[in-house]
C-alpha positions in Angstrom: -0.2 0.1 -0.1 2.7 2.7 1.3 4.6 1.7 -2.3 0.9 2.0 -4.5 0.1 4.8 -3.4 3.3 7.1 -1.8 6.2 6.2 -4.5 7.4 4.9 -1.1 10.0 1.9 -1.7 10.2 0.2 1.4 12.1 -2.7 3.3 12.6 -4.4 6.3 15.3 -5.3 7.4 16.8 -8.1 10.4 19.5 -7.2 13.0 22.0 -9.1 10.9 21.4 -5.8 8.4 20.2 -8.6 5.2 16.4 -7.8 4.2 13.2 -10.1 5.8 11.1 -8.3 2.6 11.1 -5.7 0.3 9.4 -3.7 -2.1 9.6 -4.6 -6.0 10.7 -0.4 -6.4 13.4 -2.1 -3.7 14.7 -5.1 -5.5 14.2 -3.7 -9.1 16.5 0.3 -7.7 19.5 -1.8 -5.5 18.8 -5.6 -5.3 19.9 -7.8 -2.5 23.0 -6.9 -1.6 22.7 -4.7 1.6 24.9 -2.0 1.8 25.0 -2.2 5.7 26.6 1.0 8.1 23.6 3.5 6.9 21.6 0.3 8.4 24.1 -0.1 11.4 23.1 3.1 12.9 19.7 2.8 13.0 19.7 0.6 15.9 21.8 2.9 17.8 20.0 6.2 17.2 16.8 4.7 16.2 15.4 6.6 14.8 17.4 8.3 11.6 15.6 11.2 9.6 18.4 11.4 5.8 17.7 14.0 3.8 20.0 14.0 1.5 20.7 10.3 1.0 24.3 9.6 -1.1 25.4 12.5 0.0 27.0 11.2 3.7 30.2 10.1 4.8 28.1 6.5 5.9 27.4 6.2 2.1 31.2 6.5 1.0 31.3 2.5 0.9 28.4 2.2 -1.6 28.1 2.1 -5.1 25.5 4.3 -5.5 27.5 6.9 -2.9 27.6 10.3 -4.5 24.5 9.0 -7.4 21.5 7.7 -4.7 18.5 7.7 -6.5 16.6 8.0 -3.2 15.8 11.7 -2.4 14.9 10.9 1.5 14.3 8.5 3.4 13.8 7.6 7.2 14.6 4.5 8.4 13.1 3.5 12.7 14.5 0.7 15.1 11.8 -2.3 15.2 11.8 -3.8 18.6 10.2 -7.0 19.8 8.8 -6.5 24.1 12.0 -3.4 24.2 14.5 -5.8 22.3 15.6 -3.7 19.3 14.6 -7.0 15.8 15.7 -5.1 12.7 15.0 -1.4 11.0 12.1 -1.2 8.5 12.7 1.8 6.2 11.5 4.2 4.2 12.5 5.9 0.9 10.5 8.7 -0.9 11.5 9.5 -5.2 11.0 13.0 -5.5 12.2 16.6 -7.5 14.6 18.4 -6.0 12.5 20.8 -6.5 9.6 18.9 -4.1 11.9 17.4 -1.0 13.4 21.2 -0.1 8.6 21.3 0.4 10.2 17.6 2.5 11.0 19.5 5.7 6.8 21.0 6.2 5.9 17.4 6.5 7.6 15.7 7.7 6.1 15.4 10.8 3.0 13.1 10.0 5.9 10.9 7.6 7.9 10.6 10.9 4.5 9.8 12.5 3.2 6.9 9.5 7.0 5.3 9.9 6.5 4.7 14.4 3.2 3.1 14.0 4.0 0.9 11.0 7.2 -0.2 13.1 5.4 -0.6 16.0 3.0 -2.6 14.1 5.3 -4.9 12.9 6.9 -5.7 16.0 3.7 -5.8 17.7 3.2 -9.0 15.0 6.8 -9.6 15.9 5.6 -10.4 19.1 2.1 -12.1 19.0 1.1 -9.8 21.7 1.7 -6.4 23.0 -0.8 -3.4 24.6 -1.7 -2.7 21.7 -3.3 -5.5 19.7 -2.6 -6.0 15.9 -6.2 -4.3 14.7 -5.4 -2.0 17.1 -1.8 -1.3 15.4 -3.3 -2.0 11.4 -6.7 0.8 12.6 -3.9 3.9 13.7 -1.4 3.0 10.4 -4.7 3.5 8.4 -5.3 6.4 10.6 -2.8 8.0 9.4 -2.1 7.0 6.3 -5.4 8.7 5.4 -4.5 12.3 8.1 -1.0 12.6 5.2 -2.4 11.4 1.6 -2.6 14.5 -0.3 -5.6 13.0 -2.7 -8.4 12.1 -2.0 -8.0 8.7 -0.2 -11.3 6.1 1.1 -10.9 2.8 2.8 -13.5 -0.2 2.3 -14.4 -3.5 3.6 -14.1 -6.3 1.1 -18.5 -5.9 1.0 -17.9 -1.5 0.3 -18.4 -0.4 3.0 -16.6 3.0 3.9 -14.0 2.6 7.2 -12.6 5.3 6.5 -12.0 8.5 5.0 -10.0 11.5 4.7 -11.3 15.3 3.9 -10.0 15.2 0.5 -12.8 12.7 0.1 -14.9 15.3 1.2 -15.0 15.7 -1.8 -16.3 12.9 -3.4 -18.9 12.6 -0.7 -19.9 16.3 -1.4 -20.3 15.8 -5.2 -23.4 13.0 -4.5 -20.5 11.4 -6.8 -21.6 7.5 -6.4 -25.2 8.4 -6.6 -26.4 5.9 -4.1 -24.4 3.5 -5.3 -21.8 1.5 -3.0 -17.7 2.6 -3.3 -17.1 -1.2 -4.8 -20.6 -0.7 -7.6 -18.1 2.1 -9.1 -15.2 0.6 -9.7 -14.2 -1.1 -13.5 -14.6 -5.0 -12.6 -11.0 -6.6 -13.2 -10.0 -3.2 -10.5 -13.4 -4.5 -8.2 -11.0 -8.8 -8.8 -7.6 -6.8 -7.7 -9.0 -5.4 -4.8 -10.9 -8.4 -3.1 -8.0 -10.3 -3.5 -6.4 -8.2 -2.6 -3.7 -7.3 -5.3 -4.3 -3.7 -4.5 
């Protein structure tokens, strides 16, 4: 979802800084060989916000040094019952002019990655004060808040679970004309949505 809606590259690393999970875009850009020093740093600092990937000294041994395709990165340590078990990283790809505006939304993005990391830790723990449905709800809430375009969350019956402010335009304009949201989708899109592929 993060990759599809925001153009982000996401990756999860374990304590050995080996890849555990990653988006297709990560593999296309970096392959599966990890340059470890920047990720190891996250274990010590818990969170690293990098506004100039590929330009810092710690990136010196990377094959993408001074030529990193990412323009903004946030990496968050993932903890399970207080013990670090990995790192969750988000990478953004956009123009330098857009990068100049990144600090305006940085806190919302940080909240998103913290919620995602907390959810991963919760799943790994199997139990926590924040159960998995609650963690998923928090991630969905944050995602809806930071999305700059209309975004709607629906269940498999087409009932609306949540919407963001931008979606209000569609609701107020009665664009669905008393149809359920799913009835407005093309059949091929509907198939992918209900099969969990979107």
